[in-house]
VMD Tcl script that builds the backbone (N, CA, C; Angstrom):
set m [mol new atoms 279]
animate dup $m
set s [atomselect $m all]
$s set {name element resname resid chain x y z} {
  {N N MET 1 A 26.228 5.396 110.166}
  {CA C MET 1 A 25.103 5.410 109.250}
  {C C MET 1 A 25.181 6.596 108.286}
  {N N ASP 2 A 26.378 7.210 108.208}
  {CA C ASP 2 A 26.551 8.328 107.271}
  {C C ASP 2 A 26.890 7.833 105.862}
  {N N ASP 3 A 27.228 6.562 105.723}
  {CA C ASP 3 A 27.599 6.037 104.454}
  {C C ASP 3 A 26.386 5.882 103.526}
  {N N PRO 4 A 26.356 6.474 102.358}
  {CA C PRO 4 A 25.225 6.374 101.473}
  {C C PRO 4 A 24.926 4.929 100.990}
  {N N VAL 5 A 25.932 4.069 100.976}
  {CA C VAL 5 A 25.748 2.666 100.593}
  {C C VAL 5 A 24.795 1.988 101.581}
  {N N ILE 6 A 24.904 2.285 102.809}
  {CA C ILE 6 A 24.029 1.703 103.833}
  {C C ILE 6 A 22.580 2.083 103.596}
  {N N TRP 7 A 22.366 3.402 103.299}
  {CA C TRP 7 A 20.979 3.844 103.002}
  {C C TRP 7 A 20.409 3.211 101.707}
  {N N ILE 8 A 21.286 3.014 100.706}
  {CA C ILE 8 A 20.840 2.359 99.473}
  {C C ILE 8 A 20.422 0.908 99.751}
  {N N ILE 9 A 21.199 0.220 100.593}
  {CA C ILE 9 A 20.838 -1.136 100.973}
  {C C ILE 9 A 19.510 -1.152 101.727}
  {N N ILE 10 A 19.339 -0.268 102.639}
  {CA C ILE 10 A 18.087 -0.186 103.410}
  {C C ILE 10 A 16.925 0.084 102.511}
  {N N ILE 11 A 17.067 0.996 101.577}
  {CA C ILE 11 A 15.978 1.330 100.608}
  {C C ILE 11 A 15.724 0.134 99.729}
  {N N ALA 12 A 16.729 -0.587 99.308}
  {CA C ALA 12 A 16.546 -1.772 98.429}
  {C C ALA 12 A 15.752 -2.886 99.083}
  {N N PHE 13 A 15.845 -2.984 100.388}
  {CA C PHE 13 A 15.074 -4.009 101.070}
  {C C PHE 13 A 13.708 -3.488 101.516}
  {N N TYR 14 A 13.626 -2.215 101.816}
  {CA C TYR 14 A 12.404 -1.609 102.327}
  {C C TYR 14 A 11.378 -1.316 101.230}
  {N N ALA 15 A 11.798 -0.809 100.098}
  {CA C ALA 15 A 10.914 -0.403 99.025}
  {C C ALA 15 A 10.013 -1.517 98.496}
  {N N PRO 16 A 10.520 -2.706 98.212}
  {CA C PRO 16 A 9.600 -3.724 97.696}
  {C C PRO 16 A 8.525 -4.086 98.695}
  {N N LEU 17 A 8.828 -4.175 99.965}
  {CA C LEU 17 A 7.820 -4.442 100.966}
  {C C LEU 17 A 6.836 -3.319 101.077}
  {N N HIS 18 A 7.342 -2.098 101.040}
  {CA C HIS 18 A 6.467 -0.918 101.196}
  {C C HIS 18 A 5.500 -0.794 100.026}
  {N N PHE 19 A 5.889 -1.158 98.817}
  {CA C PHE 19 A 5.007 -1.030 97.665}
  {C C PHE 19 A 4.163 -2.272 97.439}
  {N N MET 20 A 4.729 -3.459 97.728}
  {CA C MET 20 A 3.988 -4.671 97.371}
  {C C MET 20 A 2.940 -5.104 98.372}
  {N N LEU 21 A 3.091 -4.771 99.627}
  {CA C LEU 21 A 2.078 -5.187 100.635}
  {C C LEU 21 A 0.699 -4.640 100.314}
  {N N PRO 22 A 0.558 -3.325 100.021}
  {CA C PRO 22 A -0.774 -2.826 99.674}
  {C C PRO 22 A -1.342 -3.393 98.385}
  {N N VAL 23 A -0.497 -3.584 97.428}
  {CA C VAL 23 A -0.926 -4.143 96.118}
  {C C VAL 23 A -1.380 -5.603 96.280}
  {N N LEU 24 A -0.626 -6.376 97.003}
  {CA C LEU 24 A -1.026 -7.750 97.266}
  {C C LEU 24 A -2.337 -7.817 98.047}
  {N N PHE 25 A -2.488 -6.927 99.000}
  {CA C PHE 25 A -3.720 -6.873 99.790}
  {C C PHE 25 A -4.892 -6.598 98.855}
  {N N LEU 26 A -4.739 -5.663 97.905}
  {CA C LEU 26 A -5.823 -5.336 97.013}
  {C C LEU 26 A -6.167 -6.457 96.094}
  {N N PHE 27 A -5.174 -7.216 95.656}
  {CA C PHE 27 A -5.395 -8.356 94.781}
  {C C PHE 27 A -6.079 -9.477 95.520}
  {N N ILE 28 A -5.675 -9.739 96.727}
  {CA C ILE 28 A -6.195 -10.891 97.462}
  {C C ILE 28 A -7.595 -10.645 98.013}
  {N N VAL 29 A -7.800 -9.501 98.640}
  {CA C VAL 29 A -9.035 -9.222 99.346}
  {C C VAL 29 A -10.081 -8.455 98.515}
  {N N GLY 30 A -9.644 -7.867 97.433}
  {CA C GLY 30 A -10.495 -6.974 96.666}
  {C C GLY 30 A -11.678 -7.687 95.994}
  {N N HIS 31 A -12.872 -7.095 96.081}
  {CA C HIS 31 A -14.083 -7.548 95.405}
  {C C HIS 31 A -14.537 -6.499 94.404}
  {N N GLU 32 A -13.759 -5.509 94.122}
  {CA C GLU 32 A -14.131 -4.414 93.241}
  {C C GLU 32 A -14.091 -4.853 91.790}
  {N N THR 33 A -14.635 -3.981 90.953}
  {CA C THR 33 A -14.503 -4.234 89.511}
  {C C THR 33 A -13.077 -3.952 89.129}
  {N N GLU 34 A -12.729 -4.390 87.900}
  {CA C GLU 34 A -11.342 -4.216 87.442}
  {C C GLU 34 A -10.932 -2.712 87.378}
  {N N THR 35 A -11.834 -1.898 86.945}
  {CA C THR 35 A -11.517 -0.461 86.852}
  {C C THR 35 A -11.301 0.125 88.207}
  {N N MET 36 A -12.163 -0.226 89.153}
  {CA C MET 36 A -12.053 0.318 90.513}
  {C C MET 36 A -10.780 -0.208 91.202}
  {N N ARG 37 A -10.434 -1.459 90.939}
  {CA C ARG 37 A -9.257 -2.053 91.492}
  {C C ARG 37 A -7.988 -1.378 90.965}
  {N N LYS 38 A -7.980 -1.039 89.670}
  {CA C LYS 38 A -6.833 -0.326 89.107}
  {C C LYS 38 A -6.676 1.053 89.750}
  {N N GLN 39 A -7.794 1.711 89.971}
  {CA C GLN 39 A -7.690 3.031 90.622}
  {C C GLN 39 A -7.216 2.910 92.048}
  {N N LEU 40 A -7.687 1.914 92.778}
  {CA C LEU 40 A -7.216 1.714 94.145}
  {C C LEU 40 A -5.690 1.353 94.153}
  {N N ILE 41 A -5.282 0.542 93.234}
  {CA C ILE 41 A -3.846 0.194 93.220}
  {C C ILE 41 A -2.997 1.424 92.833}
  {N N ARG 42 A -3.468 2.226 91.926}
  {CA C ARG 42 A -2.725 3.447 91.571}
  {C C ARG 42 A -2.632 4.372 92.752}
  {N N ARG 43 A -3.752 4.585 93.461}
  {CA C ARG 43 A -3.727 5.425 94.636}
  {C C ARG 43 A -2.812 4.873 95.734}
  {N N ALA 44 A -2.842 3.541 95.940}
  {CA C ALA 44 A -2.029 2.902 96.925}
  {C C ALA 44 A -0.545 3.073 96.595}
  {N N LEU 45 A -0.190 3.000 95.355}
  {CA C LEU 45 A 1.205 3.191 94.937}
  {C C LEU 45 A 1.678 4.615 95.128}
  {N N ILE 46 A 0.790 5.565 94.854}
  {CA C ILE 46 A 1.113 6.958 95.098}
  {C C ILE 46 A 1.267 7.211 96.594}
  {N N ASP 47 A 0.384 6.683 97.390}
  {CA C ASP 47 A 0.472 6.833 98.849}
  {C C ASP 47 A 1.755 6.162 99.358}
  {N N ALA 48 A 2.102 5.020 98.830}
  {CA C ALA 48 A 3.310 4.306 99.254}
  {C C ALA 48 A 4.500 5.152 98.907}
  {N N ALA 49 A 4.559 5.767 97.740}
  {CA C ALA 49 A 5.738 6.537 97.361}
  {C C ALA 49 A 5.853 7.788 98.267}
  {N N LEU 50 A 4.748 8.431 98.514}
  {CA C LEU 50 A 4.793 9.632 99.355}
  {C C LEU 50 A 5.156 9.296 100.790}
  {N N SER 51 A 4.552 8.212 101.322}
  {CA C SER 51 A 4.884 7.852 102.682}
  {C C SER 51 A 6.311 7.347 102.823}
  {N N MET 52 A 6.834 6.715 101.782}
  {CA C MET 52 A 8.209 6.273 101.826}
  {C C MET 52 A 9.206 7.438 101.852}
  {N N VAL 53 A 8.900 8.498 101.088}
  {CA C VAL 53 A 9.724 9.670 101.107}
  {C C VAL 53 A 9.720 10.336 102.505}
  {N N VAL 54 A 8.502 10.478 103.074}
  {CA C VAL 54 A 8.397 11.066 104.404}
  {C C VAL 54 A 9.114 10.169 105.453}
  {N N ALA 55 A 8.885 8.872 105.343}
  {CA C ALA 55 A 9.501 7.968 106.318}
  {C C ALA 55 A 11.017 8.029 106.287}
  {N N PHE 56 A 11.604 8.100 105.118}
  {CA C PHE 56 A 13.042 8.134 105.032}
  {C C PHE 56 A 13.577 9.487 105.450}
  {N N ALA 57 A 12.848 10.538 105.187}
  {CA C ALA 57 A 13.278 11.853 105.671}
  {C C ALA 57 A 13.324 11.875 107.172}
  {N N LEU 58 A 12.273 11.331 107.819}
  {CA C LEU 58 A 12.259 11.271 109.305}
  {C C LEU 58 A 13.329 10.358 109.822}
  {N N ALA 59 A 13.539 9.228 109.136}
  {CA C ALA 59 A 14.537 8.250 109.580}
  {C C ALA 59 A 15.954 8.875 109.516}
  {N N VAL 60 A 16.234 9.592 108.444}
  {CA C VAL 60 A 17.559 10.210 108.325}
  {C C VAL 60 A 17.751 11.231 109.452}
  {N N LEU 61 A 16.703 12.042 109.702}
  {CA C LEU 61 A 16.817 13.022 110.771}
  {C C LEU 61 A 17.027 12.335 112.126}
  {N N LEU 62 A 16.300 11.245 112.392}
  {CA C LEU 62 A 16.426 10.577 113.682}
  {C C LEU 62 A 17.772 9.903 113.807}
  {N N VAL 63 A 18.288 9.298 112.712}
  {CA C VAL 63 A 19.617 8.680 112.770}
  {C C VAL 63 A 20.662 9.694 113.020}
  {N N ASN 64 A 20.522 10.889 112.432}
  {CA C ASN 64 A 21.496 11.938 112.663}
  {C C ASN 64 A 21.492 12.447 114.114}
  {N N ASN 65 A 20.356 12.250 114.789}
  {CA C ASN 65 A 20.240 12.590 116.201}
  {C C ASN 65 A 20.474 11.400 117.093}
  {N N SER 66 A 21.078 10.367 116.558}
  {CA C SER 66 A 21.447 9.108 117.304}
  {C C SER 66 A 20.279 8.414 117.902}
  {N N GLN 67 A 19.139 8.400 117.231}
  {CA C GLN 67 A 17.949 7.707 117.666}
  {C C GLN 67 A 17.596 6.593 116.632}
  {N N ILE 68 A 18.465 5.630 116.532}
  {CA C ILE 68 A 18.312 4.590 115.508}
  {C C ILE 68 A 17.081 3.706 115.732}
  {N N ALA 69 A 16.805 3.381 116.945}
  {CA C ALA 69 A 15.658 2.522 117.258}
  {C C ALA 69 A 14.366 3.219 116.893}
  {N N LEU 70 A 14.246 4.514 117.210}
  {CA C LEU 70 A 13.044 5.248 116.818}
  {C C LEU 70 A 12.906 5.364 115.309}
  {N N ALA 71 A 14.035 5.492 114.634}
  {CA C ALA 71 A 14.052 5.544 113.151}
  {C C ALA 71 A 13.482 4.280 112.574}
  {N N MET 72 A 13.842 3.152 113.146}
  {CA C MET 72 A 13.322 1.862 112.669}
  {C C MET 72 A 11.822 1.727 112.944}
  {N N VAL 73 A 11.388 2.220 114.060}
  {CA C VAL 73 A 9.945 2.190 114.364}
  {C C VAL 73 A 9.191 3.065 113.384}
  {N N VAL 74 A 9.712 4.206 113.046}
  {CA C VAL 74 A 9.090 5.118 112.071}
  {C C VAL 74 A 8.990 4.413 110.726}
  {N N LEU 75 A 10.066 3.764 110.273}
  {CA C LEU 75 A 10.012 3.059 108.979}
  {C C LEU 75 A 8.937 1.941 108.976}
  {N N ILE 76 A 8.881 1.207 110.057}
  {CA C ILE 76 A 7.839 0.132 110.170}
  {C C ILE 76 A 6.444 0.722 110.184}
  {N N LEU 77 A 6.216 1.740 110.986}
  {CA C LEU 77 A 4.875 2.332 111.045}
  {C C LEU 77 A 4.413 2.937 109.730}
  {N N PHE 78 A 5.345 3.524 109.011}
  {CA C PHE 78 A 4.989 4.157 107.752}
  {C C PHE 78 A 4.651 3.109 106.691}
  {N N MET 79 A 4.986 1.852 106.905}
  {CA C MET 79 A 4.556 0.831 106.006}
  {C C MET 79 A 3.047 0.677 106.019}
  {N N LEU 80 A 2.417 1.065 107.103}
  {CA C LEU 80 A 0.961 0.937 107.216}
  {C C LEU 80 A 0.233 2.142 106.616}
  {N N ALA 81 A 0.909 3.173 106.285}
  {CA C ALA 81 A 0.285 4.407 105.756}
  {C C ALA 81 A -0.541 4.167 104.487}
  {N N PRO 82 A -0.105 3.418 103.511}
  {CA C PRO 82 A -0.964 3.183 102.316}
  {C C PRO 82 A -2.268 2.498 102.632}
  {N N PHE 83 A -2.313 1.715 103.705}
  {CA C PHE 83 A -3.528 0.991 104.069}
  {C C PHE 83 A -4.636 1.940 104.556}
  {N N ILE 84 A -4.241 3.116 105.051}
  {CA C ILE 84 A -5.230 4.079 105.552}
  {C C ILE 84 A -6.196 4.432 104.413}
  {N N ARG 85 A -5.682 4.804 103.238}
  {CA C ARG 85 A -6.538 5.185 102.123}
  {C C ARG 85 A -7.273 3.941 101.577}
  {N N ILE 86 A -6.615 2.819 101.573}
  {CA C ILE 86 A -7.313 1.592 101.083}
  {C C ILE 86 A -8.535 1.311 101.890}
  {N N PHE 87 A -8.439 1.334 103.205}
  {CA C PHE 87 A -9.583 1.083 104.083}
  {C C PHE 87 A -10.605 2.207 104.001}
  {N N LYS 88 A -10.134 3.417 103.773}
  {CA C LYS 88 A -11.050 4.542 103.695}
  {C C LYS 88 A -11.878 4.524 102.409}
  {N N ASN 89 A -11.303 4.041 101.305}
  {CA C ASN 89 A -11.980 4.063 100.029}
  {C C ASN 89 A -12.650 2.714 99.637}
  {N N ARG 90 A -12.538 1.745 100.531}
  {CA C ARG 90 A -13.158 0.427 100.205}
  {C C ARG 90 A -14.675 0.530 100.287}
  {N N ARG 91 A -15.289 -0.152 99.362}
  {CA C ARG 91 A -16.753 -0.287 99.398}
  {C C ARG 91 A -17.117 -1.604 100.005}
  {N N VAL 92 A -18.006 -1.556 100.903}
  {CA C VAL 92 A -18.471 -2.815 101.550}
  {C C VAL 92 A -19.598 -3.402 100.648}
  {N N ILE 93 A -19.382 -4.665 100.295}
  {CA C ILE 93 A -20.361 -5.303 99.409}
  {C C ILE 93 A -21.180 -6.316 100.231}
}
mol reanalyze $m
mol bondsrecalc $m
mol representation Tube
mol addrep $m
């Protein structure tokens, strides 16, 4: 897993899911006004970017310590990180 091409392939498949799941959730379930929805989407994208950086930093460290299974679990769990702010900032109508 030291080959950079492998990490580029992993990021290429991981990034669209990581960014699109929160945005799709906001489009499908959202009852907010257009302005509020845009703010929530912007915040979700920022959260997704930050959590993706942290997730890959942890995954690289874990893979270097020969803990590949735990690295995969970390990547999957960090996909849920943007949803924390979404649920925290949602207004119940």
